[in-house]
C-alpha atoms as one frame of an Amber mdcrd trajectory, in Angstrom:
protein
-192.657 160.202 -20.717-189.526 158.769 -19.147-187.542 161.366 -17.240-184.074
 161.363 -15.758-184.193 160.994 -11.990-181.498 160.543  -9.345-181.231 157.058
  -7.805-179.063 155.837  -4.971-176.214 153.640  -6.154-176.798 151.230  -3.269
-180.405 150.667  -4.402-179.514 149.539  -7.927-179.659 145.834  -8.755-177.365
 144.546 -11.524-178.941 142.063 -13.925-177.695 138.612 -12.911-177.561 137.365
 -16.516-175.826 140.410 -17.976-173.825 138.961 -20.866-171.694 142.091 -21.295
-168.408 142.143 -19.425-166.470 145.155 -18.144-162.753 144.864 -17.436-161.142
 146.903 -14.672-159.404 148.902 -17.410-162.692 149.732 -19.134-164.363 150.691
 -15.838-161.408 153.019 -15.175-161.902 154.533 -18.654-165.612 155.086 -17.976
-164.765 156.650 -14.602-162.232 158.948 -16.295-164.863 159.918 -18.855-167.353
 160.750 -16.095-164.707 162.852 -14.335-163.822 164.660 -17.572-167.267 165.188
 -19.099-169.735 164.649 -16.255-172.580 162.173 -16.334-173.752 162.181 -19.980
-175.695 158.925 -20.256-178.242 157.898 -17.598-178.587 154.298 -16.498-181.784
 152.566 -17.637-183.692 150.766 -14.890-186.904 148.799 -14.593-189.622 149.579
 -12.065-187.766 147.716  -9.309-184.341 149.401  -9.698-183.047 146.517 -11.806
-180.444 147.665 -14.315-181.387 147.306 -17.962-178.446 149.298 -19.341-175.463
 150.856 -17.584-173.634 148.137 -15.667-170.249 149.624 -16.629-171.390 153.108
 -15.646-172.605 151.773 -12.289-169.205 150.145 -11.685-167.515 153.441 -12.582
-169.824 155.356 -10.223-168.886 152.973  -7.431-165.202 153.421  -8.269-165.703
 157.187  -8.016-167.513 156.844  -4.685-170.739 158.367  -5.991-173.887 158.055
  -3.867-176.458 158.996  -6.524-176.493 158.737 -10.284-179.009 159.698 -12.980
-181.357 157.010 -14.253-184.367 156.640 -16.471-187.045 154.242 -15.293-188.583
 152.285 -18.145-192.071 151.176 -17.142-194.283 148.870 -19.104-191.658 146.616
 -20.689-192.529 142.950 -20.837-189.939 140.496 -19.551-189.032 139.652 -23.143
-188.676 143.342 -24.079-186.492 144.004 -21.031-184.207 141.055 -21.840-184.028
 142.101 -25.506-183.203 145.718 -24.616-180.400 144.578 -22.299-178.768 142.861
 -25.278-179.712 145.453 -27.919-178.322 148.365 -25.897-174.889 146.762 -25.960
-174.904 145.178 -29.408-176.320 148.040 -31.475-173.443 150.350 -30.533-170.962
 147.676 -31.618-172.559 147.471 -35.059-171.367 150.941 -36.031-168.109 151.682
 -37.813-165.678 154.556 -38.238-164.955 156.969 -41.025-161.185 156.735 -40.461
-160.378 159.878 -42.446-162.715 161.947 -40.248-161.573 160.130 -37.102-157.949
 160.899 -37.919-158.851 164.537 -38.593-160.616 164.825 -35.217-157.780 163.095
 -33.349-155.197 165.352 -34.996-157.213 168.436 -34.090-157.484 167.270 -30.462
-153.715 166.628 -30.422-153.043 170.123 -31.792-155.253 171.509 -28.999-153.089
 169.654 -26.470-155.922 167.331 -25.429-154.998 164.042 -23.719-156.267 161.355
 -26.093-156.031 158.710 -23.368-159.356 159.969 -21.971-161.411 158.923 -24.998
-160.940 155.152 -24.822-158.461 154.374 -27.611-155.279 152.597 -26.546-151.834
 153.731 -27.737-151.617 151.114 -30.515-155.036 152.084 -31.877-154.140 155.772
 -31.847-150.828 155.140 -33.601-152.478 152.958 -36.216-155.288 155.450 -36.851
-153.099 158.524 -36.906-150.095 157.148 -38.773-151.020 153.759 -40.242-149.692
 153.447 -43.756-148.153 156.902 -43.559-145.602 155.572 -41.082-144.242 153.202
 -43.712-143.926 156.128 -46.103-142.076 158.229 -43.497-139.432 155.583 -42.814
-136.296 155.667 -44.957-133.722 152.956 -44.343-130.004 153.538 -44.548-127.030
 151.217 -44.938-126.143 148.667 -42.290-123.468 149.870 -39.901-121.760 147.005
 -38.016-124.830 144.824 -38.621-127.203 147.441 -37.202-129.719 149.131 -39.451
-130.741 152.673 -38.810-133.898 154.380 -39.938-134.906 158.002 -40.079-138.485
 159.052 -39.497-139.630 162.554 -40.368-142.270 163.878 -37.978-144.238 167.091
 -38.179-143.947 167.809 -34.445-142.824 166.417 -31.083-146.198 164.753 -30.394
-145.970 162.752 -33.599-142.335 161.926 -32.867-143.259 160.693 -29.366-146.091
 158.545 -30.723-143.797 156.905 -33.309-141.063 156.392 -30.705-143.551 154.842
 -28.249-145.007 152.548 -30.902-141.599 151.258 -32.010-140.196 150.763 -28.495
-143.413 149.023 -27.449-142.857 146.582 -30.316-139.374 145.846 -28.984-137.227
 148.019 -31.238-134.256 149.813 -29.724-134.800 153.474 -30.521-133.158 156.785
 -29.894-134.285 160.229 -30.858-131.993 162.498 -32.845-132.910 166.005 -33.884
-131.615 167.657 -37.008
């Protein structure tokens, strides 16, 4: 049975033909996740400390200055199985989808709990789209043009929602100001 064991970061050997890329931003997100939740997913290695899965986690561990990380050694894989697992580990996770109603419910609950959604990997545009999407269009009521400038009013349930809408619109280049009623 394969067991989790500590390995020295300096002893790990990245796979030279790893087709998966990890941006600096994603490595920072993985590092933030490790800081927030601890190490939840061991790296998979072959019998010679070669990485099968976990290149992004290794980069995050290095960014965090870690000396040892948890790994599972997979013995007995053929070269073809090892190469296939390197690809499958990355691709199979990408093949899943989202139940957007449940995702929105979970995100809203986390927001109500005051949790920082930036730590879970979604960028601001994704969060705005998921949480408000078509509802945003329904919340916007246009008024008459005043001196060639159109004003809109957006009803928000709380300050967090108001901030998210404000951020989304200003990020898209709209001049915005917040008025309270």
